[in-house]
Every structure is written in structure tokens, then in C-alpha cells.
C-alpha positions as CSV (number, residue, x, y, z in Angstrom):
1,M,0.0,0.0,0.0
2,T,1.2,3.5,-0.8
3,P,1.0,5.9,2.2
4,Q,-1.9,8.4,1.9
5,F,-1.7,12.0,3.0
6,D,-4.3,12.3,5.7
7,V,-3.6,14.8,8.5
8,I,-2.1,18.2,9.1
9,G,-1.0,18.4,12.7
10,L,-0.4,21.5,14.8
11,A,1.1,21.7,18.3
12,V,-0.8,24.4,20.2
13,S,0.1,26.2,23.4
14,D,-3.6,27.1,24.2
15,M,-6.2,24.8,22.9
16,A,-9.1,27.1,23.6
17,A,-7.5,30.1,21.8
18,S,-6.5,27.9,18.8
19,L,-10.1,26.5,18.5
20,A,-11.6,30.0,18.7
21,F,-9.2,31.1,15.9
22,Y,-9.9,28.2,13.5
23,R,-13.6,28.2,14.3
24,R,-13.6,31.9,13.1
25,L,-12.3,30.5,9.8
26,G,-15.2,28.0,9.6
27,L,-13.7,24.8,10.8
28,V,-15.9,22.6,12.9
29,F,-14.6,21.0,16.1
30,P,-16.6,19.0,18.6
31,E,-18.3,20.8,21.5
32,G,-16.2,20.8,24.6
33,A,-13.0,20.3,22.6
34,E,-11.4,23.2,24.6
35,N,-10.7,20.7,27.4
36,E,-9.2,18.0,25.3
37,P,-5.5,17.3,24.6
38,H,-6.1,16.3,21.0
39,V,-8.9,17.4,18.6
40,E,-9.6,17.1,14.9
41,A,-11.7,18.9,12.2
42,G,-12.5,17.5,8.9
43,L,-11.2,19.4,5.9
44,P,-12.4,19.5,2.3
45,G,-11.2,16.5,0.3
46,G,-11.2,14.2,3.4
47,L,-8.1,15.6,5.1
48,R,-8.1,16.4,8.8
49,L,-6.5,19.2,10.8
50,A,-5.4,17.9,14.2
51,L,-4.5,20.1,17.2
52,D,-2.4,18.7,20.0
53,T,-1.5,20.6,23.1
54,E,2.2,21.0,23.8
55,E,1.7,18.8,26.9
56,T,0.4,16.0,24.7
57,I,3.4,16.2,22.4
58,R,5.8,16.1,25.4
59,S,3.9,13.0,26.8
60,F,5.4,10.8,24.1
61,H,8.4,13.0,23.0
62,T,9.9,14.1,26.2
63,G,12.7,16.2,24.5
64,W,10.3,18.2,22.3
65,R,10.3,21.9,22.6
66,P,8.2,24.4,20.7
67,P,10.0,25.9,17.8
68,S,11.2,29.5,17.9
69,G,11.6,32.0,15.2
70,G,9.8,32.2,11.9
71,G,7.3,29.6,10.8
72,R,8.0,27.2,8.0
73,V,4.4,26.0,7.6
74,A,1.4,28.0,6.6
75,L,-2.2,27.0,6.1
76,A,-4.2,28.7,3.4
77,F,-7.9,29.5,3.3
78,R,-9.6,30.3,0.0
79,C,-12.2,33.0,0.3
80,E,-15.1,33.6,-2.0
81,D,-13.9,36.9,-3.4
82,P,-11.4,39.7,-2.6
83,A,-13.9,41.5,-0.3
84,E,-14.1,38.4,1.8
85,V,-10.3,38.3,2.2
86,D,-10.5,41.9,3.6
87,S,-13.4,41.1,5.9
88,V,-12.0,37.9,7.3
89,Y,-8.6,39.6,7.9
90,E,-10.3,42.5,9.7
91,D,-12.4,40.1,11.8
92,L,-9.4,38.1,12.9
93,V,-7.2,41.2,13.6
94,G,-10.2,42.8,15.4
95,A,-10.4,39.7,17.6
96,G,-6.8,40.3,18.7
97,H,-4.9,38.1,16.3
98,H,-1.6,39.3,14.7
99,G,-2.0,40.6,11.2
100,E,1.3,39.8,9.5
101,L,0.5,41.2,6.0
102,K,-2.5,43.4,5.3
103,P,-4.6,42.4,2.3
104,W,-2.9,43.3,-1.0
105,D,-3.4,42.5,-4.7
106,A,-0.6,40.1,-5.5
107,F,1.1,40.0,-8.8
108,W,0.0,36.4,-9.4
109,G,-3.6,37.6,-9.6
110,M,-5.0,37.1,-6.1
111,R,-6.1,39.2,-3.2
112,Y,-3.9,37.9,-0.4
113,A,-3.4,38.5,3.4
114,V,-1.6,36.7,6.2
115,V,-2.6,36.4,9.8
116,H,-1.0,34.4,12.6
117,D,-2.8,31.9,14.7
118,P,-2.3,32.0,18.5
119,D,0.9,30.0,18.1
120,G,2.4,32.2,15.4
121,N,1.6,29.9,12.5
122,G,1.0,31.8,9.2
123,V,-2.5,31.5,7.9
124,D,-2.9,32.8,4.4
125,L,-6.3,34.2,3.1
126,F,-6.7,34.4,-0.6
127,A,-9.2,34.9,-3.5
128,P,-8.8,35.3,-7.2
129,L,-8.9,39.0,-8.3
130,E,-11.0,38.2,-11.3
131,E,-13.9,35.8,-11.4
132,E,-12.6,32.5,-12.9
133,P,-14.4,31.6,-16.1
134,E,-16.8,28.7,-15.9
135,E,-15.8,25.7,-17.9
136,E,-17.7,25.3,-21.1
137,P,-19.5,22.0,-21.4
138,A,-17.9,19.5,-23.7
139,P,-19.6,19.3,-27.1
140,A,-22.0,16.4,-27.5
141,R,-20.9,13.7,-29.9
């Protein structure tokens, strides 16, 4: 069997703060998950986002320490349109999260912004600047 990509895992310092952040982005976690050491949310396409507390990670990897410095991983959330990029960014920053890069029109044709989750992970928000053309139906034979 070939291994299948299935889970994106994040180590979190404050489960409640992380759940509040990702719920604002529309992810669904079980009720009461704030008190759990490990929680998961289903993602489009069948993937899962798993959050584990730092204490949980240390319970099986005693030498583990949270990384310091800049992040090397970012999650990206597609928005419906450029206006939604702006409003989601403002909502998250207004809720006290760090806005790393204010919304801008990127040269690659997208409205883009970057916020940090409670642990400093980069979370990109993006939407195409122009409406993508709908695919033409294939001609009947």
C-alpha cells in the first residue's frame, strides 16, 4: 500500500485560543474540545486538521520543545472573493490576532493576506482578483 496524506497536525500552546481562531475560519470542532488534549476537524477532500497541546506532544516525545523564530508552515484558506479576504482579515485582527500582512493585490492575480494563529503559524487568506471563467460543457458527440 502507498501511504496516503491524511492529517495536518499543529502543536498548540492554548487549545481554547486555537479552537476559537480556527472556528472563526469556519472549521468545525466537537463541542467541549477546549478541554481535550487532541482534537480534529474534517477538511475538504477528506483531510483532517489535528490540534495537540504541547503537553500532549511532550507526553510521548519528552525532549520536544516548541520551535522558535519564523514559521516554516502556513495554512491557506480560499475566500469567495477579494472582499471576503478583507473582511476575514479584519475580523481576525479585530479579535486580537496578529495581522502579518494586510490584504494586497498580489502580482499572481490574487487578493492575499496573512494572519497568525495563536501560536504564530502563518494563515494565508486568498481569493482570485478576477472571477474564474466557468468551464464550457464538452460538445455532444
